[in-house]
VMD Tcl script that draws the C-alpha trace (Angstrom):
set ca {
  {-9.66 12.05 13.93}
  {-6.40 14.12 13.55}
  {-4.65 14.75 16.84}
  {-3.52 18.18 17.18}
  {-0.06 17.62 17.19}
  {-0.37 16.31 13.63}
  {-0.49 20.03 12.59}
  {3.31 20.05 12.82}
  {3.69 17.51 10.26}
  {1.57 19.37 7.71}
  {2.63 22.07 5.41}
  {0.83 25.63 5.57}
  {-0.83 24.98 2.33}
  {-2.44 21.93 3.74}
  {-3.37 23.62 6.88}
  {-4.99 26.54 4.97}
  {-7.26 23.78 3.06}
  {-8.10 22.20 6.29}
  {-9.07 25.43 7.77}
  {-11.42 26.37 4.99}
  {-13.28 22.87 5.09}
  {-13.56 23.23 8.79}
  {-14.85 26.84 8.56}
  {-17.35 25.50 5.75}
  {-18.29 22.39 8.07}
  {-18.93 24.95 11.12}
  {-21.09 26.94 9.06}
  {-23.19 24.30 7.75}
  {-23.61 23.06 11.17}
  {-24.63 26.46 12.60}
  {-27.44 26.56 9.60}
  {-28.54 23.17 10.45}
  {-28.81 23.79 14.11}
  {-30.62 26.92 13.30}
  {-33.15 25.19 10.91}
  {-33.88 22.61 13.42}
  {-34.63 25.16 16.10}
  {-36.67 27.12 13.90}
  {-38.98 24.17 12.74}
  {-39.44 23.54 16.41}
  {-38.11 20.13 16.09}
  {-37.96 18.63 19.68}
  {-35.15 16.35 19.06}
  {-33.04 17.88 21.59}
  {-30.43 15.09 21.57}
  {-29.52 15.76 17.80}
  {-29.25 19.47 18.28}
  {-26.99 18.61 21.34}
  {-24.72 16.35 19.09}
  {-24.51 19.07 16.52}
  {-23.64 21.89 18.66}
  {-20.96 19.48 20.23}
  {-19.51 18.72 16.92}
  {-19.60 22.50 16.08}
  {-17.69 23.14 19.16}
  {-15.08 20.58 18.17}
  {-14.64 22.10 14.78}
  {-14.13 25.62 16.30}
  {-11.43 24.26 18.46}
  {-9.76 22.53 15.43}
  {-10.14 26.03 13.45}
  {-8.39 27.70 16.49}
  {-5.30 25.41 16.45}
  {-4.85 25.69 12.80}
  {-5.17 29.52 12.95}
  {-2.70 29.53 16.02}
  {-0.32 27.50 13.83}
  {-0.68 29.50 10.68}
  {-0.39 32.80 12.74}
  {3.39 33.86 13.11}
  {4.53 34.71 16.55}
  {5.52 38.54 16.56}
  {6.49 40.10 19.75}
  {5.52 43.65 19.61}
}
mol new
graphics top color blue
foreach p $ca { graphics top sphere $p radius 0.5 }
foreach p [lrange $ca 0 end-1] q [lrange $ca 1 end] { graphics top cylinder $p $q radius 0.2 }
display resetview
């Protein structure tokens, strides 16, 4: 996996593409978790792992958004 400091070496265009990919993966995980919970699948370990991966993606999304958002002092 890429370390957070790798963002400084990437162009804004590359970061925007990664942001969209991470957002799509986050949505897909959300749908997968919902589907497992609705079916009543009792594999809590799988659900827990998917939720952990979803949180990781959320953190990556936040890091990229912070990098892409200019620091404007109001």
